[in-house]
PDB file of N, CA, C and O in Angstrom:
ATOM      1  N   MET A   1      72.658 114.883 125.173  1.00  0.00           N
ATOM      2  CA  MET A   1      71.919 113.637 125.150  1.00  0.00           C
ATOM      3  C   MET A   1      70.491 113.927 124.677  1.00  0.00           C
ATOM      4  O   MET A   1      69.841 114.846 125.177  1.00  0.00           O
ATOM      5  N   THR A   2      70.015 113.152 123.727  1.00  0.00           N
ATOM      6  CA  THR A   2      68.685 113.344 123.195  1.00  0.00           C
ATOM      7  C   THR A   2      67.670 112.548 123.985  1.00  0.00           C
ATOM      8  O   THR A   2      67.855 111.353 124.218  1.00  0.00           O
ATOM      9  N   SER A   3      66.600 113.203 124.396  1.00  0.00           N
ATOM     10  CA  SER A   3      65.577 112.472 125.117  1.00  0.00           C
ATOM     11  C   SER A   3      64.538 111.926 124.136  1.00  0.00           C
ATOM     12  O   SER A   3      64.285 112.524 123.090  1.00  0.00           O
ATOM     13  N   ILE A   4      63.962 110.825 124.475  1.00  0.00           N
ATOM     14  CA  ILE A   4      62.908 110.227 123.625  1.00  0.00           C
ATOM     15  C   ILE A   4      61.626 110.979 123.881  1.00  0.00           C
ATOM     16  O   ILE A   4      61.210 111.120 125.031  1.00  0.00           O
ATOM     17  N   PRO A   5      60.977 111.474 122.811  1.00  0.00           N
ATOM     18  CA  PRO A   5      59.734 112.219 123.002  1.00  0.00           C
ATOM     19  C   PRO A   5      58.663 111.303 123.585  1.00  0.00           C
ATOM     20  O   PRO A   5      58.693 110.087 123.396  1.00  0.00           O
ATOM     21  N   LYS A   6      57.723 111.911 124.293  1.00  0.00           N
ATOM     22  CA  LYS A   6      56.628 111.183 124.857  1.00  0.00           C
ATOM     23  C   LYS A   6      55.696 110.772 123.718  1.00  0.00           C
ATOM     24  O   LYS A   6      55.646 111.446 122.689  1.00  0.00           O
ATOM     25  N   PRO A   7      54.956 109.670 123.891  1.00  0.00           N
ATOM     26  CA  PRO A   7      53.984 109.290 122.894  1.00  0.00           C
ATOM     27  C   PRO A   7      52.832 110.296 122.819  1.00  0.00           C
ATOM     28  O   PRO A   7      52.616 111.049 123.768  1.00  0.00           O
ATOM     29  N   PRO A   8      52.094 110.319 121.712  1.00  0.00           N
ATOM     30  CA  PRO A   8      50.973 111.263 121.599  1.00  0.00           C
ATOM     31  C   PRO A   8      49.987 111.028 122.748  1.00  0.00           C
ATOM     32  O   PRO A   8      49.937 109.960 123.358  1.00  0.00           O
ATOM     33  N   GLN A   9      49.227 112.053 123.004  1.00  0.00           N
ATOM     34  CA  GLN A   9      48.210 112.020 124.120  1.00  0.00           C
ATOM     35  C   GLN A   9      47.301 110.821 123.910  1.00  0.00           C
ATOM     36  O   GLN A   9      46.854 110.572 122.790  1.00  0.00           O
ATOM     37  N   GLY A  10      47.020 110.069 124.980  1.00  0.00           N
ATOM     38  CA  GLY A  10      46.135 108.930 124.926  1.00  0.00           C
ATOM     39  C   GLY A  10      46.786 107.669 124.456  1.00  0.00           C
ATOM     40  O   GLY A  10      46.107 106.681 124.180  1.00  0.00           O
ATOM     41  N   GLN A  11      48.139 107.683 124.355  1.00  0.00           N
ATOM     42  CA  GLN A  11      48.839 106.509 123.849  1.00  0.00           C
ATOM     43  C   GLN A  11      50.036 106.163 124.717  1.00  0.00           C
ATOM     44  O   GLN A  11      50.486 106.957 125.543  1.00  0.00           O
ATOM     45  N   PHE A  12      50.547 104.927 124.502  1.00  0.00           N
ATOM     46  CA  PHE A  12      51.781 104.518 125.158  1.00  0.00           C
ATOM     47  C   PHE A  12      52.768 104.097 124.097  1.00  0.00           C
ATOM     48  O   PHE A  12      52.391 103.874 122.947  1.00  0.00           O
ATOM     49  N   ARG A  13      54.013 103.989 124.468  1.00  0.00           N
ATOM     50  CA  ARG A  13      55.051 103.659 123.505  1.00  0.00           C
ATOM     51  C   ARG A  13      55.483 102.207 123.689  1.00  0.00           C
ATOM     52  O   ARG A  13      55.651 101.726 124.810  1.00  0.00           O
ATOM     53  N   VAL A  14      55.661 101.511 122.538  1.00  0.00           N
ATOM     54  CA  VAL A  14      56.224 100.143 122.576  1.00  0.00           C
ATOM     55  C   VAL A  14      57.571 100.238 121.863  1.00  0.00           C
ATOM     56  O   VAL A  14      57.669 100.722 120.735  1.00  0.00           O
ATOM     57  N   LEU A  15      58.586  99.770 122.544  1.00  0.00           N
ATOM     58  CA  LEU A  15      59.950  99.745 121.990  1.00  0.00           C
ATOM     59  C   LEU A  15      60.268  98.304 121.590  1.00  0.00           C
ATOM     60  O   LEU A  15      60.009  97.367 122.346  1.00  0.00           O
ATOM     61  N   TYR A  16      60.820  98.144 120.418  1.00  0.00           N
ATOM     62  CA  TYR A  16      61.190  96.798 119.913  1.00  0.00           C
ATOM     63  C   TYR A  16      62.709  96.691 119.831  1.00  0.00           C
ATOM     64  O   TYR A  16      63.367  97.567 119.270  1.00  0.00           O
ATOM     65  N   PHE A  17      63.256  95.635 120.382  1.00  0.00           N
ATOM     66  CA  PHE A  17      64.681  95.441 120.384  1.00  0.00           C
ATOM     67  C   PHE A  17      65.046  94.176 119.620  1.00  0.00           C
ATOM     68  O   PHE A  17      64.249  93.241 119.548  1.00  0.00           O
ATOM     69  N   ALA A  18      66.255  94.143 119.046  1.00  0.00           N
ATOM     70  CA  ALA A  18      66.825  92.985 118.369  1.00  0.00           C
ATOM     71  C   ALA A  18      65.832  92.347 117.397  1.00  0.00           C
ATOM     72  O   ALA A  18      65.347  93.012 116.482  1.00  0.00           O
ATOM     73  N   GLY A  19      65.532  91.078 117.588  1.00  0.00           N
ATOM     74  CA  GLY A  19      64.663  90.351 116.641  1.00  0.00           C
ATOM     75  C   GLY A  19      63.262  90.922 116.571  1.00  0.00           C
ATOM     76  O   GLY A  19      62.605  90.798 115.537  1.00  0.00           O
ATOM     77  N   ALA A  20      62.790  91.534 117.620  1.00  0.00           N
ATOM     78  CA  ALA A  20      61.456  92.152 117.616  1.00  0.00           C
ATOM     79  C   ALA A  20      61.445  93.304 116.636  1.00  0.00           C
ATOM     80  O   ALA A  20      60.471  93.485 115.906  1.00  0.00           O
ATOM     81  N   SER A  21      62.502  94.082 116.606  1.00  0.00           N
ATOM     82  CA  SER A  21      62.636  95.220 115.685  1.00  0.00           C
ATOM     83  C   SER A  21      62.715  94.672 114.264  1.00  0.00           C
ATOM     84  O   SER A  21      62.065  95.205 113.365  1.00  0.00           O
ATOM     85  N   SER A  22      63.485  93.639 114.049  1.00  0.00           N
ATOM     86  CA  SER A  22      63.596  93.048 112.706  1.00  0.00           C
ATOM     87  C   SER A  22      62.241  92.508 112.261  1.00  0.00           C
ATOM     88  O   SER A  22      61.860  92.696 111.105  1.00  0.00           O
ATOM     89  N   PHE A  23      61.507  91.846 113.143  1.00  0.00           N
ATOM     90  CA  PHE A  23      60.241  91.237 112.784  1.00  0.00           C
ATOM     91  C   PHE A  23      59.184  92.322 112.439  1.00  0.00           C
ATOM     92  O   PHE A  23      58.432  92.171 111.476  1.00  0.00           O
ATOM     93  N   THR A  24      59.140  93.396 113.222  1.00  0.00           N
ATOM     94  CA  THR A  24      58.106  94.415 112.960  1.00  0.00           C
ATOM     95  C   THR A  24      58.536  95.430 111.954  1.00  0.00           C
ATOM     96  O   THR A  24      57.709  96.123 111.362  1.00  0.00           O
ATOM     97  N   GLY A  25      59.856  95.528 111.750  1.00  0.00           N
ATOM     98  CA  GLY A  25      60.367  96.599 110.874  1.00  0.00           C
ATOM     99  C   GLY A  25      60.386  97.959 111.535  1.00  0.00           C
ATOM    100  O   GLY A  25      60.553  98.978 110.864  1.00  0.00           O
ATOM    101  N   LYS A  26      60.217  97.985 112.853  1.00  0.00           N
ATOM    102  CA  LYS A  26      60.163  99.234 113.602  1.00  0.00           C
ATOM    103  C   LYS A  26      61.004  99.127 114.852  1.00  0.00           C
ATOM    104  O   LYS A  26      61.221  98.050 115.406  1.00  0.00           O
ATOM    105  N   ASP A  27      61.473 100.298 115.276  1.00  0.00           N
ATOM    106  CA  ASP A  27      62.165 100.379 116.582  1.00  0.00           C
ATOM    107  C   ASP A  27      61.198 100.706 117.678  1.00  0.00           C
ATOM    108  O   ASP A  27      61.391 100.324 118.832  1.00  0.00           O
ATOM    109  N   GLU A  28      60.153 101.416 117.316  1.00  0.00           N
ATOM    110  CA  GLU A  28      59.113 101.846 118.316  1.00  0.00           C
ATOM    111  C   GLU A  28      57.841 102.222 117.580  1.00  0.00           C
ATOM    112  O   GLU A  28      57.856 102.458 116.372  1.00  0.00           O
ATOM    113  N   GLU A  29      56.739 102.276 118.318  1.00  0.00           N
ATOM    114  CA  GLU A  29      55.499 102.786 117.809  1.00  0.00           C
ATOM    115  C   GLU A  29      54.583 103.112 119.018  1.00  0.00           C
ATOM    116  O   GLU A  29      54.803 102.644 120.135  1.00  0.00           O
ATOM    117  N   ALA A  30      53.585 103.905 118.750  1.00  0.00           N
ATOM    118  CA  ALA A  30      52.629 104.315 119.744  1.00  0.00           C
ATOM    119  C   ALA A  30      51.350 103.489 119.603  1.00  0.00           C
ATOM    120  O   ALA A  30      50.887 103.211 118.497  1.00  0.00           O
ATOM    121  N   TRP A  31      50.787 103.100 120.768  1.00  0.00           N
ATOM    122  CA  TRP A  31      49.551 102.316 120.825  1.00  0.00           C
ATOM    123  C   TRP A  31      48.528 103.008 121.701  1.00  0.00           C
ATOM    124  O   TRP A  31      48.909 103.737 122.617  1.00  0.00           O
ATOM    125  N   PRO A  32      47.270 102.812 121.459  1.00  0.00           N
ATOM    126  CA  PRO A  32      46.210 103.457 122.285  1.00  0.00           C
ATOM    127  C   PRO A  32      46.218 102.935 123.706  1.00  0.00           C
ATOM    128  O   PRO A  32      46.320 101.732 123.946  1.00  0.00           O
ATOM    129  N   ALA A  33      46.109 103.862 124.641  1.00  0.00           N
ATOM    130  CA  ALA A  33      46.044 103.524 126.086  1.00  0.00           C
ATOM    131  C   ALA A  33      44.617 103.803 126.577  1.00  0.00           C
ATOM    132  O   ALA A  33      43.893 104.580 125.954  1.00  0.00           O
ATOM    133  N   PRO A  34      44.218 103.194 127.656  1.00  0.00           N
ATOM    134  CA  PRO A  34      44.868 102.118 128.351  1.00  0.00           C
ATOM    135  C   PRO A  34      44.695 100.756 127.687  1.00  0.00           C
ATOM    136  O   PRO A  34      43.800 100.559 126.865  1.00  0.00           O
ATOM    137  N   LEU A  35      45.572  99.818 128.061  1.00  0.00           N
ATOM    138  CA  LEU A  35      45.487  98.442 127.593  1.00  0.00           C
ATOM    139  C   LEU A  35      45.971  97.528 128.677  1.00  0.00           C
ATOM    140  O   LEU A  35      47.052  97.726 129.231  1.00  0.00           O
ATOM    141  N   HIS A  36      45.166  96.508 128.991  1.00  0.00           N
ATOM    142  CA  HIS A  36      45.593  95.509 129.970  1.00  0.00           C
ATOM    143  C   HIS A  36      46.862  94.822 129.428  1.00  0.00           C
ATOM    144  O   HIS A  36      46.899  94.410 128.269  1.00  0.00           O
ATOM    145  N   LEU A  37      47.859  94.707 130.241  1.00  0.00           N
ATOM    146  CA  LEU A  37      49.081  94.030 129.837  1.00  0.00           C
ATOM    147  C   LEU A  37      48.783  92.620 129.355  1.00  0.00           C
ATOM    148  O   LEU A  37      49.470  92.123 128.463  1.00  0.00           O
ATOM    149  N   SER A  38      47.795  91.973 129.911  1.00  0.00           N
ATOM    150  CA  SER A  38      47.434  90.608 129.496  1.00  0.00           C
ATOM    151  C   SER A  38      46.946  90.574 128.031  1.00  0.00           C
ATOM    152  O   SER A  38      46.949  89.502 127.427  1.00  0.00           O
ATOM    153  N   LYS A  39      46.543  91.672 127.463  1.00  0.00           N
ATOM    154  CA  LYS A  39      46.077  91.719 126.089  1.00  0.00           C
ATOM    155  C   LYS A  39      47.107  92.146 125.090  1.00  0.00           C
ATOM    156  O   LYS A  39      46.867  92.102 123.883  1.00  0.00           O
ATOM    157  N   LEU A  40      48.267  92.563 125.581  1.00  0.00           N
ATOM    158  CA  LEU A  40      49.307  93.119 124.694  1.00  0.00           C
ATOM    159  C   LEU A  40      49.752  92.119 123.663  1.00  0.00           C
ATOM    160  O   LEU A  40      49.805  92.459 122.481  1.00  0.00           O
ATOM    161  N   PHE A  41      50.081  90.878 124.057  1.00  0.00           N
ATOM    162  CA  PHE A  41      50.609  89.888 123.111  1.00  0.00           C
ATOM    163  C   PHE A  41      49.566  89.560 122.009  1.00  0.00           C
ATOM    164  O   PHE A  41      49.920  89.399 120.842  1.00  0.00           O
ATOM    165  N   ALA A  42      48.280  89.465 122.403  1.00  0.00           N
ATOM    166  CA  ALA A  42      47.232  89.197 121.415  1.00  0.00           C
ATOM    167  C   ALA A  42      47.122  90.333 120.402  1.00  0.00           C
ATOM    168  O   ALA A  42      46.929  90.101 119.209  1.00  0.00           O
ATOM    169  N   GLU A  43      47.251  91.587 120.906  1.00  0.00           N
ATOM    170  CA  GLU A  43      47.197  92.741 119.995  1.00  0.00           C
ATOM    171  C   GLU A  43      48.396  92.749 119.055  1.00  0.00           C
ATOM    172  O   GLU A  43      48.258  93.043 117.867  1.00  0.00           O
ATOM    173  N   LEU A  44      49.578  92.423 119.589  1.00  0.00           N
ATOM    174  CA  LEU A  44      50.787  92.388 118.741  1.00  0.00           C
ATOM    175  C   LEU A  44      50.654  91.265 117.702  1.00  0.00           C
ATOM    176  O   LEU A  44      51.020  91.458 116.543  1.00  0.00           O
ATOM    177  N   GLU A  45      50.134  90.093 118.104  1.00  0.00           N
ATOM    178  CA  GLU A  45      49.969  88.979 117.167  1.00  0.00           C
ATOM    179  C   GLU A  45      48.970  89.360 116.084  1.00  0.00           C
ATOM    180  O   GLU A  45      49.143  88.974 114.928  1.00  0.00           O
ATOM    181  N   SER A  46      47.935  90.107 116.432  1.00  0.00           N
ATOM    182  CA  SER A  46      46.956  90.534 115.449  1.00  0.00           C
ATOM    183  C   SER A  46      47.559  91.475 114.405  1.00  0.00           C
ATOM    184  O   SER A  46      47.244  91.402 113.217  1.00  0.00           O
ATOM    185  N   LYS A  47      48.421  92.346 114.880  1.00  0.00           N
ATOM    186  CA  LYS A  47      49.048  93.321 113.948  1.00  0.00           C
ATOM    187  C   LYS A  47      50.223  92.705 113.219  1.00  0.00           C
ATOM    188  O   LYS A  47      50.457  93.047 112.060  1.00  0.00           O
ATOM    189  N   TYR A  48      50.973  91.812 113.843  1.00  0.00           N
ATOM    190  CA  TYR A  48      52.151  91.205 113.262  1.00  0.00           C
ATOM    191  C   TYR A  48      52.049  89.674 113.351  1.00  0.00           C
ATOM    192  O   TYR A  48      52.692  89.059 114.202  1.00  0.00           O
ATOM    193  N   PRO A  49      51.231  89.053 112.462  1.00  0.00           N
ATOM    194  CA  PRO A  49      51.022  87.614 112.542  1.00  0.00           C
ATOM    195  C   PRO A  49      52.349  86.831 112.571  1.00  0.00           C
ATOM    196  O   PRO A  49      53.247  87.078 111.766  1.00  0.00           O
ATOM    197  N   GLY A  50      52.448  85.881 113.519  1.00  0.00           N
ATOM    198  CA  GLY A  50      53.615  85.077 113.697  1.00  0.00           C
ATOM    199  C   GLY A  50      54.568  85.574 114.769  1.00  0.00           C
ATOM    200  O   GLY A  50      55.507  84.866 115.131  1.00  0.00           O
ATOM    201  N   ILE A  51      54.350  86.760 115.277  1.00  0.00           N
ATOM    202  CA  ILE A  51      55.295  87.328 116.256  1.00  0.00           C
ATOM    203  C   ILE A  51      55.223  86.562 117.604  1.00  0.00           C
ATOM    204  O   ILE A  51      56.207  86.499 118.341  1.00  0.00           O
ATOM    205  N   GLN A  52      54.031  85.978 117.908  1.00  0.00           N
ATOM    206  CA  GLN A  52      53.914  85.277 119.171  1.00  0.00           C
ATOM    207  C   GLN A  52      54.913  84.121 119.240  1.00  0.00           C
ATOM    208  O   GLN A  52      55.664  84.004 120.208  1.00  0.00           O
ATOM    209  N   ALA A  53      54.922  83.273 118.218  1.00  0.00           N
ATOM    210  CA  ALA A  53      55.808  82.093 118.269  1.00  0.00           C
ATOM    211  C   ALA A  53      57.268  82.451 118.043  1.00  0.00           C
ATOM    212  O   ALA A  53      58.156  81.848 118.645  1.00  0.00           O
ATOM    213  N   LYS A  54      57.522  83.429 117.179  1.00  0.00           N
ATOM    214  CA  LYS A  54      58.913  83.764 116.816  1.00  0.00           C
ATOM    215  C   LYS A  54      59.589  84.617 117.907  1.00  0.00           C
ATOM    216  O   LYS A  54      60.780  84.454 118.171  1.00  0.00           O
ATOM    217  N   ILE A  55      58.822  85.532 118.541  1.00  0.00           N
ATOM    218  CA  ILE A  55      59.446  86.524 119.424  1.00  0.00           C
ATOM    219  C   ILE A  55      58.871  86.479 120.830  1.00  0.00           C
ATOM    220  O   ILE A  55      59.608  86.318 121.803  1.00  0.00           O
ATOM    221  N   LEU A  56      57.559  86.622 120.937  1.00  0.00           N
ATOM    222  CA  LEU A  56      56.952  86.864 122.257  1.00  0.00           C
ATOM    223  C   LEU A  56      57.003  85.697 123.192  1.00  0.00           C
ATOM    224  O   LEU A  56      57.063  85.916 124.402  1.00  0.00           O
ATOM    225  N   ASP A  57      56.985  84.468 122.725  1.00  0.00           N
ATOM    226  CA  ASP A  57      57.035  83.307 123.588  1.00  0.00           C
ATOM    227  C   ASP A  57      58.326  83.191 124.411  1.00  0.00           C
ATOM    228  O   ASP A  57      58.361  82.501 125.429  1.00  0.00           O
ATOM    229  N   SER A  58      59.395  83.880 123.953  1.00  0.00           N
ATOM    230  CA  SER A  58      60.664  83.799 124.629  1.00  0.00           C
ATOM    231  C   SER A  58      61.259  85.160 125.017  1.00  0.00           C
ATOM    232  O   SER A  58      62.418  85.248 125.423  1.00  0.00           O
ATOM    233  N   CYS A  59      60.475  86.184 124.891  1.00  0.00           N
ATOM    234  CA  CYS A  59      61.037  87.514 125.183  1.00  0.00           C
ATOM    235  C   CYS A  59      60.872  87.949 126.636  1.00  0.00           C
ATOM    236  O   CYS A  59      60.116  87.342 127.394  1.00  0.00           O
ATOM    237  N   LEU A  60      61.577  88.993 127.009  1.00  0.00           N
ATOM    238  CA  LEU A  60      61.363  89.697 128.258  1.00  0.00           C
ATOM    239  C   LEU A  60      60.578  90.939 127.946  1.00  0.00           C
ATOM    240  O   LEU A  60      60.632  91.463 126.833  1.00  0.00           O
ATOM    241  N   VAL A  61      59.860  91.401 128.916  1.00  0.00           N
ATOM    242  CA  VAL A  61      59.032  92.613 128.749  1.00  0.00           C
ATOM    243  C   VAL A  61      59.284  93.549 129.933  1.00  0.00           C
ATOM    244  O   VAL A  61      59.322  93.124 131.088  1.00  0.00           O
ATOM    245  N   THR A  62      59.456  94.847 129.611  1.00  0.00           N
ATOM    246  CA  THR A  62      59.522  95.826 130.676  1.00  0.00           C
ATOM    247  C   THR A  62      58.348  96.783 130.555  1.00  0.00           C
ATOM    248  O   THR A  62      57.864  97.060 129.458  1.00  0.00           O
ATOM    249  N   LEU A  63      57.902  97.280 131.691  1.00  0.00           N
ATOM    250  CA  LEU A  63      56.891  98.295 131.727  1.00  0.00           C
ATOM    251  C   LEU A  63      57.517  99.432 132.596  1.00  0.00           C
ATOM    252  O   LEU A  63      57.722  99.290 133.801  1.00  0.00           O
ATOM    253  N   ASN A  64      57.800 100.540 131.919  1.00  0.00           N
ATOM    254  CA  ASN A  64      58.421 101.688 132.552  1.00  0.00           C
ATOM    255  C   ASN A  64      59.730 101.274 133.228  1.00  0.00           C
ATOM    256  O   ASN A  64      59.998 101.633 134.374  1.00  0.00           O
ATOM    257  N   LEU A  65      60.527 100.521 132.496  1.00  0.00           N
ATOM    258  CA  LEU A  65      61.859 100.068 132.842  1.00  0.00           C
ATOM    259  C   LEU A  65      61.896  98.963 133.917  1.00  0.00           C
ATOM    260  O   LEU A  65      62.981  98.581 134.357  1.00  0.00           O
ATOM    261  N   ASP A  66      60.753  98.454 134.338  1.00  0.00           N
ATOM    262  CA  ASP A  66      60.723  97.370 135.298  1.00  0.00           C
ATOM    263  C   ASP A  66      60.299  96.108 134.558  1.00  0.00           C
ATOM    264  O   ASP A  66      59.313  96.101 133.821  1.00  0.00           O
ATOM    265  N   TYR A  67      61.079  95.025 134.775  1.00  0.00           N
ATOM    266  CA  TYR A  67      60.701  93.733 134.146  1.00  0.00           C
ATOM    267  C   TYR A  67      59.389  93.257 134.744  1.00  0.00           C
ATOM    268  O   TYR A  67      59.172  93.331 135.953  1.00  0.00           O
ATOM    269  N   VAL A  68      58.509  92.761 133.860  1.00  0.00           N
ATOM    270  CA  VAL A  68      57.199  92.276 134.289  1.00  0.00           C
ATOM    271  C   VAL A  68      56.915  90.947 133.622  1.00  0.00           C
ATOM    272  O   VAL A  68      57.417  90.655 132.536  1.00  0.00           O
ATOM    273  N   ASP A  69      56.099  90.145 134.293  1.00  0.00           N
ATOM    274  CA  ASP A  69      55.573  88.911 133.689  1.00  0.00           C
ATOM    275  C   ASP A  69      54.261  89.296 133.025  1.00  0.00           C
ATOM    276  O   ASP A  69      53.408  89.944 133.632  1.00  0.00           O
ATOM    277  N   VAL A  70      54.112  88.890 131.777  1.00  0.00           N
ATOM    278  CA  VAL A  70      52.860  89.169 131.082  1.00  0.00           C
ATOM    279  C   VAL A  70      51.838  88.116 131.497  1.00  0.00           C
ATOM    280  O   VAL A  70      52.050  86.920 131.295  1.00  0.00           O
ATOM    281  N   PRO A  71      50.744  88.563 132.071  1.00  0.00           N
ATOM    282  CA  PRO A  71      49.682  87.638 132.525  1.00  0.00           C
ATOM    283  C   PRO A  71      49.051  86.905 131.340  1.00  0.00           C
ATOM    284  O   PRO A  71      49.175  87.348 130.198  1.00  0.00           O
ATOM    285  N   ASP A  72      48.380  85.793 131.608  1.00  0.00           N
ATOM    286  CA  ASP A  72      47.652  85.089 130.581  1.00  0.00           C
ATOM    287  C   ASP A  72      46.578  86.005 130.006  1.00  0.00           C
ATOM    288  O   ASP A  72      46.099  86.918 130.678  1.00  0.00           O
ATOM    289  N   ALA A  73      46.208  85.750 128.759  1.00  0.00           N
ATOM    290  CA  ALA A  73      45.284  86.613 128.053  1.00  0.00           C
ATOM    291  C   ALA A  73      43.961  86.858 128.765  1.00  0.00           C
ATOM    292  O   ALA A  73      43.365  87.920 128.592  1.00  0.00           O
ATOM    293  N   GLY A  74      43.490  85.910 129.557  1.00  0.00           N
ATOM    294  CA  GLY A  74      42.189  86.071 130.240  1.00  0.00           C
ATOM    295  C   GLY A  74      42.290  86.757 131.599  1.00  0.00           C
ATOM    296  O   GLY A  74      41.268  86.945 132.260  1.00  0.00           O
ATOM    297  N   ASP A  75      43.504  87.141 132.039  1.00  0.00           N
ATOM    298  CA  ASP A  75      43.704  87.704 133.363  1.00  0.00           C
ATOM    299  C   ASP A  75      43.541  89.197 133.337  1.00  0.00           C
ATOM    300  O   ASP A  75      44.425  89.928 132.891  1.00  0.00           O
ATOM    301  N   ALA A  76      42.383  89.651 133.828  1.00  0.00           N
ATOM    302  CA  ALA A  76      42.084  91.073 133.876  1.00  0.00           C
ATOM    303  C   ALA A  76      42.617  91.746 135.132  1.00  0.00           C
ATOM    304  O   ALA A  76      42.449  92.954 135.299  1.00  0.00           O
ATOM    305  N   ASN A  77      43.250  90.994 136.009  1.00  0.00           N
ATOM    306  CA  ASN A  77      43.772  91.542 137.282  1.00  0.00           C
ATOM    307  C   ASN A  77      45.158  92.070 137.165  1.00  0.00           C
ATOM    308  O   ASN A  77      45.627  92.726 138.095  1.00  0.00           O
ATOM    309  N   GLY A  78      45.856  91.827 136.073  1.00  0.00           N
ATOM    310  CA  GLY A  78      47.251  92.275 135.917  1.00  0.00           C
ATOM    311  C   GLY A  78      47.348  93.771 135.699  1.00  0.00           C
ATOM    312  O   GLY A  78      46.344  94.483 135.733  1.00  0.00           O
ATOM    313  N   PRO A  79      48.560  94.238 135.477  1.00  0.00           N
ATOM    314  CA  PRO A  79      48.785  95.672 135.233  1.00  0.00           C
ATOM    315  C   PRO A  79      48.078  96.179 133.992  1.00  0.00           C
ATOM    316  O   PRO A  79      47.836  95.435 133.042  1.00  0.00           O
ATOM    317  N   VAL A  80      47.750  97.466 134.022  1.00  0.00           N
ATOM    318  CA  VAL A  80      47.158  98.137 132.875  1.00  0.00           C
ATOM    319  C   VAL A  80      48.198  99.173 132.392  1.00  0.00           C
ATOM    320  O   VAL A  80      48.704  99.991 133.160  1.00  0.00           O
ATOM    321  N   ILE A  81      48.478  99.093 131.113  1.00  0.00           N
ATOM    322  CA  ILE A  81      49.379 100.038 130.498  1.00  0.00           C
ATOM    323  C   ILE A  81      48.618 101.379 130.297  1.00  0.00           C
ATOM    324  O   ILE A  81      47.572 101.431 129.650  1.00  0.00           O
ATOM    325  N   GLN A  82      49.177 102.424 130.865  1.00  0.00           N
ATOM    326  CA  GLN A  82      48.515 103.712 130.863  1.00  0.00           C
ATOM    327  C   GLN A  82      49.130 104.665 129.846  1.00  0.00           C
ATOM    328  O   GLN A  82      50.206 104.412 129.304  1.00  0.00           O
ATOM    329  N   GLU A  83      48.427 105.762 129.599  1.00  0.00           N
ATOM    330  CA  GLU A  83      48.940 106.836 128.735  1.00  0.00           C
ATOM    331  C   GLU A  83      50.340 107.208 129.199  1.00  0.00           C
ATOM    332  O   GLU A  83      50.605 107.321 130.396  1.00  0.00           O
ATOM    333  N   ALA A  84      51.241 107.397 128.222  1.00  0.00           N
ATOM    334  CA  ALA A  84      52.625 107.865 128.427  1.00  0.00           C
ATOM    335  C   ALA A  84      53.529 106.766 128.985  1.00  0.00           C
ATOM    336  O   ALA A  84      54.712 107.023 129.205  1.00  0.00           O
ATOM    337  N   ASP A  85      53.016 105.535 129.228  1.00  0.00           N
ATOM    338  CA  ASP A  85      53.871 104.433 129.686  1.00  0.00           C
ATOM    339  C   ASP A  85      54.794 104.010 128.540  1.00  0.00           C
ATOM    340  O   ASP A  85      54.602 104.365 127.377  1.00  0.00           O
ATOM    341  N   GLU A  86      55.803 103.233 128.933  1.00  0.00           N
ATOM    342  CA  GLU A  86      56.725 102.701 127.951  1.00  0.00           C
ATOM    343  C   GLU A  86      56.858 101.201 128.171  1.00  0.00           C
ATOM    344  O   GLU A  86      57.165 100.754 129.276  1.00  0.00           O
ATOM    345  N   VAL A  87      56.625 100.425 127.113  1.00  0.00           N
ATOM    346  CA  VAL A  87      56.750  98.972 127.146  1.00  0.00           C
ATOM    347  C   VAL A  87      57.886  98.599 126.205  1.00  0.00           C
ATOM    348  O   VAL A  87      57.968  99.118 125.092  1.00  0.00           O
ATOM    349  N   ALA A  88      58.763  97.699 126.647  1.00  0.00           N
ATOM    350  CA  ALA A  88      59.826  97.220 125.762  1.00  0.00           C
ATOM    351  C   ALA A  88      59.710  95.757 125.568  1.00  0.00           C
ATOM    352  O   ALA A  88      59.468  95.006 126.513  1.00  0.00           O
ATOM    353  N   ILE A  89      59.885  95.333 124.324  1.00  0.00           N
ATOM    354  CA  ILE A  89      59.890  93.906 123.957  1.00  0.00           C
ATOM    355  C   ILE A  89      61.345  93.547 123.690  1.00  0.00           C
ATOM    356  O   ILE A  89      61.967  94.048 122.752  1.00  0.00           O
ATOM    357  N   ILE A  90      61.878  92.658 124.546  1.00  0.00           N
ATOM    358  CA  ILE A  90      63.318  92.339 124.517  1.00  0.00           C
ATOM    359  C   ILE A  90      63.513  90.823 124.251  1.00  0.00           C
ATOM    360  O   ILE A  90      63.443  90.017 125.179  1.00  0.00           O
ATOM    361  N   PRO A  91      63.752  90.457 123.014  1.00  0.00           N
ATOM    362  CA  PRO A  91      63.987  89.020 122.729  1.00  0.00           C
ATOM    363  C   PRO A  91      65.337  88.579 123.283  1.00  0.00           C
ATOM    364  O   PRO A  91      66.205  89.401 123.577  1.00  0.00           O
ATOM    365  N   PRO A  92      65.495  87.257 123.420  1.00  0.00           N
ATOM    366  CA  PRO A  92      66.838  86.757 123.837  1.00  0.00           C
ATOM    367  C   PRO A  92      67.891  87.129 122.797  1.00  0.00           C
ATOM    368  O   PRO A  92      67.624  87.119 121.596  1.00  0.00           O
ATOM    369  N   VAL A  93      69.049  87.445 123.258  1.00  0.00           N
ATOM    370  CA  VAL A  93      70.132  87.809 122.329  1.00  0.00           C
ATOM    371  C   VAL A  93      71.213  86.745 122.458  1.00  0.00           C
ATOM    372  O   VAL A  93      71.665  86.422 123.557  1.00  0.00           O
ATOM    373  N   SER A  94      71.617  86.204 121.299  1.00  0.00           N
ATOM    374  CA  SER A  94      72.635  85.194 121.341  1.00  0.00           C
ATOM    375  C   SER A  94      73.979  85.826 120.906  1.00  0.00           C
ATOM    376  O   SER A  94      74.023  86.801 120.156  1.00  0.00           O
ATOM    377  N   SER A  95      75.038  85.236 121.400  1.00  0.00           N
ATOM    378  CA  SER A  95      76.369  85.696 120.998  1.00  0.00           C
ATOM    379  C   SER A  95      77.253  84.480 120.835  1.00  0.00           C
ATOM    380  O   SER A  95      76.965  83.402 121.354  1.00  0.00           O
ATOM    381  N   GLY A  96      78.299  84.670 120.127  1.00  0.00           N
ATOM    382  CA  GLY A  96      79.144  83.512 119.916  1.00  0.00           C
ATOM    383  C   GLY A  96      80.427  83.814 119.210  1.00  0.00           C
ATOM    384  O   GLY A  96      81.229  82.911 118.973  1.00  0.00           O
TER     385      GLY A  96
END
């Protein structure tokens, strides 16, 4: 079994699944840490314009494999993503 390497020092890893991967063109990438979880969506929207409406408004998010609610952008009391953390963006998946 292959283990996923840790992100570079001072960074955390963002994993993109399903439509998030298609939208960004990436399965994963490293971001500078620390970052308030409440600022993550704004940072993603800045880097990938349109991702908020197409993906983030309806996705699930995990922080170190635990599902989390992303606080509003102005909420500085929420979790802080630290160095070596892992965030996953998981859009709804449809089947039929």
